C-alpha positions as CSV (number, residue, x, y, z in Angstrom):
1,M,0.0,0.0,0.0
2,E,1.2,3.5,-0.8
3,F,0.7,5.6,2.4
4,A,0.5,8.8,0.3
5,E,-2.9,7.7,-1.1
6,H,-4.4,8.1,2.4
7,I,-2.9,11.5,3.0
8,K,-4.9,14.2,1.2
9,T,-3.6,17.0,3.5
10,A,0.1,16.4,4.6
11,N,0.5,19.5,6.7
12,V,-1.5,22.3,8.3
13,E,-0.4,25.6,9.7
14,D,-1.8,27.5,12.7
15,V,-3.0,24.3,14.5
16,V,-3.6,24.4,18.3
17,L,-2.5,21.3,20.3
18,R,-4.0,20.7,23.7
19,Q,-2.4,17.9,25.7
20,P,-2.2,16.7,29.3
21,L,0.1,18.6,31.7
22,Q,1.1,21.2,29.0
23,P,-0.4,24.6,28.1
24,P,-2.0,24.8,24.7
25,S,0.4,25.5,21.9
26,R,0.1,26.7,18.3
27,G,2.2,25.4,15.4
28,T,2.4,23.2,12.3
29,L,0.9,19.7,12.1
30,C,2.4,17.2,9.7
31,I,1.1,13.7,9.0
32,T,3.2,10.8,7.5
33,G,2.5,7.2,6.9
34,H,3.2,6.3,10.6
35,H,3.3,9.5,12.6
36,L,1.7,12.8,13.5
37,L,4.3,15.5,14.0
38,F,3.5,18.8,15.7
39,S,6.0,21.6,15.8
40,D,5.4,24.5,18.2
41,R,6.5,27.6,16.3
42,E,5.7,30.0,19.2
43,E,8.5,28.6,21.5
44,S,12.0,29.8,21.0
45,D,13.2,26.2,21.3
46,S,10.6,25.0,18.8
47,R,9.2,22.0,20.8
48,Q,8.0,19.0,18.9
49,V,5.5,16.2,19.6
50,L,5.9,13.0,17.7
51,L,3.0,10.6,18.0
52,L,2.9,7.1,16.5
53,L,-0.4,6.7,14.7
54,R,-0.6,3.2,15.9
55,N,-1.0,4.6,19.4
56,I,-4.3,6.2,18.6
57,D,-7.2,4.1,19.8
58,A,-10.1,6.3,18.7
59,I,-10.8,9.7,17.3
60,E,-13.7,12.1,17.6
61,K,-14.1,15.0,15.2
62,S,-16.4,18.0,15.1
63,V,-16.5,20.8,12.6
64,E,-18.0,24.2,12.8
65,N,-18.8,26.3,9.7
66,L,-18.5,29.9,10.8
67,T,-20.0,31.3,7.6
68,G,-22.1,28.7,5.8
69,Y,-25.2,29.1,8.0
70,S,-25.3,32.9,8.0
71,G,-27.7,34.7,5.7
72,F,-25.1,37.4,5.2
73,F,-22.7,34.8,3.8
74,S,-25.2,32.6,2.0
75,N,-23.8,33.5,-1.4
76,A,-20.2,32.9,-0.4
77,S,-18.1,30.6,-2.5
78,H,-17.1,27.0,-1.4
79,S,-13.5,28.1,-0.7
80,E,-14.7,31.1,1.3
81,R,-17.0,28.9,3.4
82,M,-14.2,26.3,4.0
83,S,-11.7,29.0,5.0
84,G,-14.2,30.4,7.4
85,S,-14.6,27.2,9.2
86,S,-12.7,25.1,11.7
87,G,-12.6,21.7,13.2
88,T,-11.5,19.8,16.3
89,I,-10.1,16.3,16.4
90,T,-9.9,14.6,19.8
91,M,-7.4,11.7,19.8
92,K,-7.7,9.1,22.5
93,C,-4.5,7.1,22.7
94,K,-3.7,3.5,23.8
95,D,-1.4,4.9,26.4
96,L,-4.5,6.7,27.9
97,R,-3.5,10.2,26.8
98,V,-6.2,12.4,25.3
99,L,-5.0,15.0,22.8
100,Q,-7.0,17.7,21.0
101,L,-6.2,19.4,17.7
102,D,-8.0,22.6,16.8
103,I,-7.6,22.9,13.0
104,P,-8.5,25.9,10.8
105,G,-10.5,24.8,7.8
106,M,-13.2,22.2,7.7
107,E,-11.8,20.4,4.7
108,Q,-8.3,20.2,6.2
109,C,-9.8,18.9,9.5
110,L,-11.8,16.2,7.8
111,N,-8.8,15.1,5.6
112,I,-6.5,14.8,8.7
113,A,-9.2,12.9,10.6
114,H,-9.6,10.5,7.6
115,S,-5.9,9.9,7.4
116,I,-5.6,9.2,11.1
117,E,-8.5,6.8,11.1
118,T,-7.1,4.8,8.2
119,L,-3.4,4.8,9.0
120,S,-3.8,4.1,12.8
121,C,-5.6,0.8,11.9
122,L,-3.3,-0.9,9.4
123,D,-3.9,-4.6,9.4
124,C,-0.9,-5.6,7.4
125,V,2.0,-6.3,9.8
126,S,4.7,-5.7,7.3
127,E,3.4,-2.1,6.8
128,M,3.7,-1.2,10.4
129,Y,6.4,1.2,11.7
130,P,8.8,-1.4,13.2
131,F,9.7,-2.4,9.7
132,F,10.7,1.1,8.9
133,Y,12.4,2.1,12.2
134,R,16.1,2.6,11.7
135,P,17.7,4.5,14.6
136,V,21.2,5.8,13.9
137,E,22.7,4.3,17.1
138,L,21.3,0.7,16.4
139,S,22.0,-1.8,13.7
140,L,19.8,-4.8,13.0
141,P,21.0,-7.6,15.3
142,E,22.4,-10.8,14.1
143,Q,20.6,-12.6,16.8
144,W,17.1,-11.2,17.5
145,G,16.0,-11.5,21.1
146,L,17.8,-12.3,24.3
147,S,17.8,-16.1,24.2
148,S,16.2,-19.2,22.6
149,P,14.8,-22.5,23.9
150,E,18.1,-24.1,22.8
151,M,20.2,-21.6,24.7
152,H,17.9,-21.7,27.8
153,Y,18.2,-25.6,27.9
154,S,22.0,-25.5,27.5
155,Q,22.2,-23.2,30.5
156,M,20.1,-25.5,32.7
157,K,22.4,-28.5,33.2
158,E,20.1,-29.8,36.0
159,L,17.7,-30.8,33.3
160,Y,20.0,-33.1,31.4
161,E,19.3,-36.2,33.4
162,K,15.5,-36.3,33.0
163,W,14.6,-33.8,30.3
164,R,15.4,-33.2,26.7
165,L,15.1,-30.6,24.0
166,S,12.7,-31.7,21.3
167,T,12.6,-30.2,17.8
168,V,9.4,-32.1,17.0
169,N,7.9,-28.7,16.1
170,R,10.8,-27.4,14.0
171,D,8.5,-26.7,11.0
172,Y,5.5,-25.6,13.2
173,S,3.5,-28.5,11.9
174,V,2.7,-30.0,15.4
175,C,1.7,-26.7,17.1
176,S,1.5,-23.4,15.2
177,S,1.8,-21.3,18.4
178,Y,4.8,-23.1,20.0
179,P,8.5,-22.3,19.2
180,P,10.4,-24.8,17.1
181,A,12.1,-26.4,20.2
182,V,10.5,-27.3,23.5
183,I,11.6,-29.1,26.7
184,V,9.9,-32.4,27.4
185,P,10.6,-35.5,29.6
186,K,13.5,-37.5,28.3
187,S,11.5,-40.8,28.3
188,I,9.0,-39.4,25.8
189,D,9.8,-39.7,22.1
190,D,8.7,-37.3,19.3
191,D,6.0,-39.7,18.0
192,T,4.4,-39.8,21.4
193,L,4.5,-36.0,21.5
194,K,2.8,-35.7,18.1
195,K,-0.1,-38.0,19.2
196,A,-0.4,-36.1,22.5
197,A,-0.5,-32.8,20.6
198,K,-3.6,-34.0,18.6
199,F,-5.3,-34.5,22.0
200,R,-4.7,-30.9,23.1
201,Q,-6.5,-27.7,21.7
202,G,-4.3,-26.0,19.1
203,G,-1.7,-28.8,19.5
204,R,-0.4,-27.2,22.7
205,F,0.8,-30.4,24.5
206,P,2.4,-30.2,28.0
207,V,5.8,-28.6,27.9
208,L,8.2,-27.5,30.6
209,C,8.3,-23.8,31.4
210,Y,10.1,-23.8,34.8
211,Y,12.5,-26.0,36.7
212,H,12.7,-25.3,40.5
213,K,16.4,-25.9,41.4
214,K,15.6,-26.2,45.1
215,N,13.6,-29.4,44.9
216,G,13.6,-30.4,41.2
217,M,9.9,-29.8,40.7
218,V,8.6,-28.3,37.5
219,I,5.8,-26.1,36.1
220,M,4.3,-27.4,32.8
221,R,1.8,-25.6,30.7
222,S,-0.6,-26.7,27.9
223,S,-4.0,-26.2,26.5
224,Q,-7.2,-28.2,27.5
225,P,-7.5,-31.9,26.6
226,L,-10.0,-32.7,23.8
227,L,-12.2,-35.2,25.6
228,G,-15.4,-34.1,24.1
229,A,-18.9,-35.4,25.1
230,N,-17.7,-39.0,24.5
231,R,-14.9,-38.7,27.1
232,K,-12.1,-39.7,24.7
233,R,-8.7,-40.6,26.1
234,C,-5.2,-40.4,24.8
235,K,-2.7,-42.8,26.2
236,E,0.2,-40.8,24.9
237,D,-0.9,-37.7,26.7
238,E,-1.3,-39.8,29.9
239,L,2.2,-41.2,29.4
240,L,3.6,-37.7,29.0
241,L,2.1,-36.5,32.2
242,Q,3.0,-39.7,34.0
243,A,6.7,-39.1,33.0
244,V,6.5,-35.5,34.5
245,I,5.9,-36.9,38.0
246,E,8.1,-39.9,37.8
247,G,9.5,-40.6,41.2
248,S,6.8,-38.5,42.9
249,D,3.6,-39.6,44.5
250,K,1.4,-37.0,42.7
251,G,1.2,-33.8,40.7
252,Y,-1.3,-30.9,40.6
253,I,-3.3,-29.5,37.7
254,I,-4.4,-25.8,38.0
255,D,-7.3,-25.2,35.6
256,T,-8.0,-21.5,35.1
257,R,-11.6,-22.2,34.4
258,S,-14.4,-22.9,36.9
259,R,-15.5,-26.5,37.2
260,Q,-18.8,-25.7,35.4
261,Q,-16.9,-24.0,32.5
262,A,-14.6,-27.1,32.2
263,Q,-17.7,-29.4,32.1
264,Q,-19.4,-27.2,29.5
265,A,-16.2,-27.3,27.4
266,R,-16.8,-31.0,26.8
267,M,-19.9,-30.2,24.8
268,T,-17.8,-28.3,22.3
269,G,-15.0,-30.9,22.1
270,G,-12.8,-29.7,25.1
271,G,-12.8,-30.8,28.7
272,F,-10.4,-31.6,31.5
273,E,-8.2,-34.5,32.7
274,S,-10.3,-37.4,33.9
275,K,-9.5,-38.8,37.4
276,S,-9.9,-42.3,35.9
277,F,-7.0,-41.9,33.5
278,Y,-4.9,-39.3,35.4
279,S,-5.2,-40.9,38.8
280,R,-2.0,-39.3,40.3
281,W,-3.0,-35.8,39.4
282,K,-5.1,-33.7,41.7
283,R,-7.0,-30.9,39.9
284,F,-7.8,-27.4,41.2
285,H,-10.2,-25.0,39.5
286,R,-9.3,-21.3,39.8
287,P,-11.6,-19.4,37.4
288,M,-10.0,-16.4,35.8
289,E,-11.7,-13.9,33.5
290,R,-10.3,-13.4,30.0
291,G,-11.4,-12.2,26.6
292,K,-14.3,-9.8,26.4
293,A,-15.0,-9.7,30.2
294,L,-11.4,-8.5,30.9
295,Q,-11.5,-6.0,28.1
296,E,-14.7,-4.5,29.4
297,S,-13.2,-4.4,32.9
298,L,-10.4,-2.2,31.5
299,I,-12.8,0.0,29.6
300,K,-14.8,0.6,32.8
301,L,-11.7,1.3,34.9
302,V,-10.3,3.9,32.4
303,E,-13.8,5.5,32.3
304,A,-13.8,5.8,36.1
305,C,-10.3,7.3,36.1
306,G,-11.4,9.9,33.5
307,D,-14.4,10.9,35.6
308,E,-14.0,14.6,36.5
309,S,-17.1,14.9,38.8
310,N,-15.0,14.8,42.0
311,N,-17.7,12.8,43.6
312,M,-16.3,10.2,46.1
313,D,-19.2,7.8,46.0
314,R,-19.3,7.9,42.2
315,W,-15.6,7.2,42.0
316,L,-15.6,4.3,44.5
317,S,-18.7,2.8,42.8
318,K,-17.2,3.0,39.3
319,L,-13.9,1.5,40.6
320,E,-15.7,-1.4,42.2
321,N,-17.9,-2.0,39.2
322,S,-14.9,-2.2,36.9
323,K,-13.7,-5.3,38.9
324,W,-10.2,-4.7,37.7
325,L,-8.6,-5.0,41.2
326,S,-10.5,-8.3,41.6
327,H,-8.8,-9.6,38.5
328,V,-5.4,-8.5,39.9
329,Q,-6.2,-10.2,43.2
330,N,-7.4,-13.4,41.4
331,A,-4.2,-13.6,39.3
332,L,-1.9,-13.1,42.3
333,S,-3.9,-15.5,44.4
334,T,-3.8,-18.2,41.7
335,A,0.0,-17.7,41.2
336,G,0.4,-18.0,44.9
337,L,-1.4,-21.4,44.8
338,L,1.0,-22.5,42.1
339,V,4.0,-21.4,44.1
340,E,2.6,-23.2,47.2
341,C,2.3,-26.4,45.3
342,V,5.9,-26.2,43.9
343,E,7.8,-24.4,46.7
344,R,6.1,-25.6,49.9
345,D,4.3,-28.8,49.0
346,G,7.1,-30.0,46.7
347,H,5.1,-31.3,43.7
348,S,5.1,-30.5,40.0
349,V,2.2,-28.6,38.4
350,L,0.5,-28.5,35.1
351,V,-1.3,-25.2,34.3
352,H,-3.9,-24.7,31.6
353,G,-7.2,-23.1,30.7
354,S,-8.8,-23.5,27.3
355,E,-6.3,-22.3,24.7
356,G,-3.3,-22.0,27.1
357,T,-2.2,-18.7,25.6
358,D,-3.4,-16.2,28.1
359,C,-4.1,-16.9,31.8
360,S,-1.7,-19.9,31.8
361,L,1.1,-17.6,30.8
362,L,0.0,-15.0,33.3
363,I,0.2,-17.2,36.4
364,S,3.3,-19.1,35.3
365,T,5.1,-15.8,34.9
366,L,4.0,-14.5,38.2
367,A,4.9,-17.8,40.0
368,Q,8.4,-17.7,38.6
369,L,8.8,-14.1,39.6
370,I,7.7,-15.0,43.2
371,M,10.0,-18.0,43.5
372,D,13.1,-17.3,41.4
373,P,15.5,-14.4,42.2
374,C,17.1,-14.9,38.8
375,C,13.8,-13.6,37.2
376,R,13.8,-10.4,39.3
377,T,16.7,-8.5,37.7
378,V,16.1,-6.3,34.6
379,E,17.7,-8.9,32.3
380,G,16.1,-11.9,34.1
381,F,12.6,-10.3,33.9
382,L,12.9,-9.5,30.2
383,G,14.1,-13.0,29.6
384,L,11.2,-14.4,31.5
385,L,8.8,-12.3,29.3
386,E,10.5,-13.5,26.2
387,R,10.1,-17.2,27.1
388,E,6.7,-17.0,28.6
389,W,5.0,-14.6,26.2
390,I,6.9,-14.0,23.0
391,Q,8.2,-17.6,22.4
392,A,5.2,-19.3,24.1
393,G,2.7,-17.8,21.6
394,H,0.6,-15.1,23.3
395,P,-1.4,-13.6,20.4
396,F,-0.3,-10.0,20.9
397,Q,-1.6,-8.8,17.5
398,Q,-5.2,-10.0,18.4
399,R,-5.2,-9.1,22.1
400,C,-3.7,-5.6,21.8
401,A,-5.4,-4.4,18.6
402,H,-7.3,-1.9,20.7
403,S,-7.1,-0.5,24.2
404,A,-9.8,1.2,26.3
405,Y,-11.1,3.9,24.1
406,S,-11.9,2.2,20.8
407,H,-15.4,2.4,19.3
408,A,-14.7,-0.8,17.3
409,R,-16.7,-3.9,18.1
410,L,-14.7,-6.2,20.4
411,Q,-13.2,-9.2,18.7
412,Q,-10.3,-10.9,20.3
413,E,-8.9,-8.0,22.4
414,S,-8.0,-8.7,26.0
415,P,-5.5,-6.8,28.2
416,V,-3.9,-9.9,29.7
417,F,-0.4,-8.5,29.4
418,L,-1.4,-5.2,30.9
419,L,-2.9,-7.2,33.8
420,L,0.4,-9.0,34.2
421,M,2.2,-5.6,34.4
422,D,-0.3,-4.4,37.1
423,C,0.3,-7.6,39.1
424,V,4.1,-7.2,38.9
425,W,3.7,-3.6,40.0
426,Q,1.8,-4.8,43.1
427,L,4.7,-7.1,43.8
428,W,7.2,-4.2,43.2
429,R,5.2,-2.0,45.6
430,Q,5.0,-4.7,48.3
431,F,8.7,-5.7,48.0
432,P,10.6,-2.5,47.0
433,L,14.0,-4.0,47.6
434,A,13.5,-7.5,46.0
435,L,13.0,-6.5,42.4
436,G,15.9,-5.2,40.4
437,F,13.8,-3.1,38.0
438,S,11.8,0.1,38.5
439,E,8.2,1.1,37.9
440,A,9.4,2.9,34.8
441,L,10.2,-0.4,33.1
442,L,6.7,-1.7,33.7
443,L,5.2,1.5,32.3
444,R,7.4,1.3,29.2
445,L,6.4,-2.3,28.5
446,A,2.7,-1.6,29.2
447,T,2.9,1.2,26.6
448,E,5.0,-0.6,24.0
449,V,2.7,-3.6,23.8
450,Y,0.0,-1.5,22.2
451,A,2.2,0.7,19.9
452,S,5.9,0.4,19.4
453,D,8.9,1.2,17.3
454,Y,10.1,-2.3,17.9
455,G,9.0,-5.7,16.4
456,T,8.9,-7.6,19.7
457,F,5.2,-7.5,20.2
458,L,4.2,-7.9,16.6
459,C,2.3,-11.0,15.4
460,N,0.6,-13.8,17.3
461,S,3.3,-16.5,17.3
462,D,6.9,-17.3,16.5
463,Q,5.7,-18.9,13.3
464,E,4.2,-15.6,12.1
465,R,7.3,-13.6,13.1
466,C,9.5,-16.0,11.0
467,A,7.1,-15.9,8.0
468,L,7.0,-12.1,8.0
469,G,10.7,-11.6,8.6
470,V,10.2,-9.8,11.9
471,K,13.5,-11.1,13.3
472,E,15.5,-10.0,10.3
473,R,13.8,-6.7,9.5
474,T,12.9,-5.1,12.9
475,H,14.7,-4.2,16.2
476,C,14.1,-6.1,19.4
477,L,12.8,-4.0,22.3
478,F,14.3,-6.2,25.0
479,Q,17.8,-5.9,23.5
480,A,17.4,-2.1,23.3
481,L,16.3,-1.9,27.0
482,L,19.5,-3.7,28.0
483,R,21.8,-1.1,26.4
484,P,23.8,0.4,29.3
485,T,22.1,3.8,29.4
486,Q,18.6,2.2,29.2
487,R,19.5,-0.5,31.8
488,D,20.7,2.1,34.3
489,Y,17.5,4.1,33.9
490,Y,15.2,1.1,34.4
491,S,17.2,-0.4,37.3
492,N,16.0,-0.2,40.9
493,P,18.8,1.6,42.9
494,L,17.4,0.1,46.1
495,Y,17.6,-3.5,44.8
496,E,19.0,-6.2,47.2
497,R,18.9,-9.7,45.9
498,T,17.1,-12.3,48.1
499,E,17.0,-16.0,47.6
500,L,13.7,-16.3,49.4
501,A,10.3,-16.4,47.7
502,I,8.4,-13.1,47.9
503,W,4.9,-14.0,48.9
504,P,2.5,-11.2,47.9
505,S,-0.4,-10.2,50.2
506,V,-3.7,-10.4,48.3
507,H,-5.9,-8.9,51.0
508,P,-8.1,-6.2,49.5
509,Q,-6.3,-3.6,51.7
510,S,-3.0,-4.6,50.3
511,L,-3.9,-4.0,46.6
512,Q,-3.9,-0.5,45.1
513,L,-4.9,1.1,41.9
514,W,-1.8,1.4,39.7
515,K,-1.9,5.2,39.6
516,G,1.4,5.5,37.7
517,Y,-0.4,3.9,34.7
518,F,-4.1,4.6,35.0
519,L,-3.7,8.2,36.3
520,R,-0.3,8.9,34.6
521,W,-1.5,12.0,32.7
522,T,-2.8,13.8,35.8
523,Q,-0.9,16.6,37.7
524,Q,-1.0,14.7,41.0
525,V,0.8,11.7,39.6
526,R,3.3,13.8,37.7
527,H,4.3,15.5,41.0
528,L,4.7,12.0,42.5
529,E,6.9,10.9,39.6
530,E,9.1,14.0,39.9
531,A,9.5,13.3,43.7
532,Q,10.4,9.6,43.0
533,E,12.9,10.6,40.3
534,E,14.5,13.0,42.8
535,I,14.8,10.3,45.4
536,R,16.2,7.9,42.9
537,N,18.9,10.4,41.9
538,M,19.8,11.0,45.6
539,V,20.1,7.2,46.2
540,I,22.3,6.8,43.2
541,E,24.5,9.7,44.4
542,W,24.8,8.2,47.9
543,G,25.8,4.9,46.3
544,K,28.6,6.6,44.4
545,L,29.8,8.4,47.5
546,A,29.8,5.1,49.5
547,C,31.9,3.4,46.8
548,S,34.4,6.3,46.6
């Protein structure tokens, strides 16, 4: 597609920009295939605002004809009427900013609005900005990403005795959402894996995602078994799970659906592991919302945060009705159960819901963060996200197509990754010394997942990224965040490594609204950020003095 065909008006003079935390400014507006650029001509330093069009979730436009409806001007020409009119475009962004453009000229306003509406919703991945982003200080990496399943396995020598790296999915024919290599029990051959995959939704057979060095227990994840109404069984799947708990008396299954939902899934070909055939596995049901319900929860929360009525009862009622903090509590509570099974009870766990690409990844990530100090550094945390979300097949393109403001009909959007960032922030707030990264990293990731210069969150699976050349033609966000200047900025200067598990409190009084994200464009939070930055700088200076 030629971007130029969607840009009837490329630039407009004398535009007024209104944005949060800044006074209105007048200048020139330019539109390109991927950005809006506003240059403030009134300031001596000529400030610029560069907005990625992909970041715009919804726009609202209104035009006012100042001459066309007056009897005095009724015989005015078309050009005279257009020049005597103006328009306003309100842009609601995925990072929750709300910007307003006052544009002279009705036609120019409508042209700009049309361009924004079209270019902010490009469906073709290869036309998105990460494929065009070429910063001077970065060259395209030879190895895209921080690691790979092969590298991860090679670094875990504890696995060698009982676990192996299988390339059964090297051509993505067994499971389209898994990476080419996965870690499985050594006693299970590839033919068995292929048959087990046919018994799991989307081919997502049980694979290892975490090995607990303290006691040798593991976390596995998969999708639901395909029992159906006839209660089918698969001996290969049973053998696979039996091999996982070899040498142990039992294992646990955490199903992120209610018992009723799991029963109903049988009517559509799904289901859950039968006690008759998986006798050594004990099943827990911990229902977690996903999909449309979670997206609507986010929409209600953002609406509550934007309410300017200053009415306390109204605010508390809207906050409660959104149920967002209940989802946070539920996720942390379920992750806590998973940690309890592995860390305290000393047994391996299989986690799944239906597809195994959303809530399963959410709680396995949180559990590893709670248990493993290696996951709590900047590099360790980014590596964890790469393994559990990028490589494991979370469908980012579908889930993050829209945020809270879009007027589009909901399809497969769901803010599961944003919920993860909120849960990690709760951990960060409760354990300010135990995590090696700052809130700023969480805010950056929560923003980048919806609109980014980098290719990390493009596509729905590793297979799609390979087919579109994402790894060859885009930059990796995680690698950029680990460059020295970036790593220093996103590090927690108060960090003190602890080998202990960090057990979060999930009492309602312990959980708070993530103001740094949901209220980030308000003056109160900006003052708080400035104070936190000042404290951070003081701590860094004290650290330098102590070392000198």
